[in-house]
N, C-alpha and C positions, 0 to 999 in steps of 0.2 A: 504494500500500500504506500504509494508515494503521492505527495501533494501536487495539485494542478493549480494554476493561476486562474481565477475567475474575475470577470468584469461585467457589470450590468447596471441596470437602472430600474427604479420603481417610480412610475410617473403618477404624481398626485393630480386628482381632478377636483373641481369645485373649490379651488383655493387651498387644497391640502398640500403637504410637503412632498416634493420630488427628491429622490435620493439617487446618488451616483456612487456605486460601491465597487470595491476590488478587494482581493485577498486570496486565500488559499483554500482549496476544497480537497476532501478525502472521500473516496468512494469504496464501499465494501459490496462485493457481489454476493447476494444471498442465494440466487439461482442464476441460470444463464440469462434470464430475462428481468428478474427483480433485483433491485439494489437499494442500499441505504447510503446517504450522503450527509456530510457535515462540513461546515466552513466557518472561517474566521477571517476578519480583516477590518477595513475602515470604510467610512462613508462620509461624503459631503452632502449636505441637504439644503433645501430652500425654505425650511420651516421656521417658525417663530422661536426666538431664543428665550424670550420672557414676555410677560404681560398679555398673553393670549388667554382669553376666557373660554374660547370655543374648542381648543385642541391642545396638543402637548406643547409644553414649554421646554425646549431642548437644551438651553444653557450654553452650548458650544456649537459652532458651525461644523466641526469635524467630530465624528462619533465612532465608537467601536461597532462592529456589525458581526453577528453570528447567526447561523441557521442550521437546521436539521431537516431532513426530508427523506421520503421514500419514493422510488421511481420504478418505471416499467420501460424496457427497451422493446420497441416495435420492430426495428431493424438494426443493422450494424451501425447506422448513422442517426436514426431518430429515436427520441425517448420523451417521456412525460414524467415530470417530477412534482409531487405534492410537497409543499415546503412551508415551514413556520420560521420566520426570521425576526430578530430583535436588534434594534439599534439604540444605544444610549451612551452617555459620557462617563459611565462608571464612577459617578460622583466626583469627577475632576472639575466640573463647573456646577453652578447652581442657577436654576433648578435642573433636575434630571428626570423629567417625566418619561422619556424614552418613547420609542415607537415599536409596535409589534404588528406584524401582518402575517396572513396566511394566504396561500395562492397556489396556482398551478403554473409551471414553466414548461415550455416546449424546448427541447434541446436538439442540437444538431452537432454531431462529432465529425470533424474534418479528417 
């Protein structure tokens, strides 16, 4: 099991925060088709740092980013990953409301 570099975005709608993230991912094959994945890295976001009454107050522009997920390989190149991700500043800034999201990702392996 060796790490891979990941790079991505989570685009906010209706005025919510957009995130641009990068880091390292590790994948464990459970069967030839089913796999588990975890990752850790950093994120830059467009969300509120403080004073927001509607959503998270994130304290810092740069946050830590971690995720776990389970996926299915349709072919050698295409897969689908169900993922839960969390971004926060680890109490290095105040406030530290953090952001957590769940979603599906379509992946393509070159």
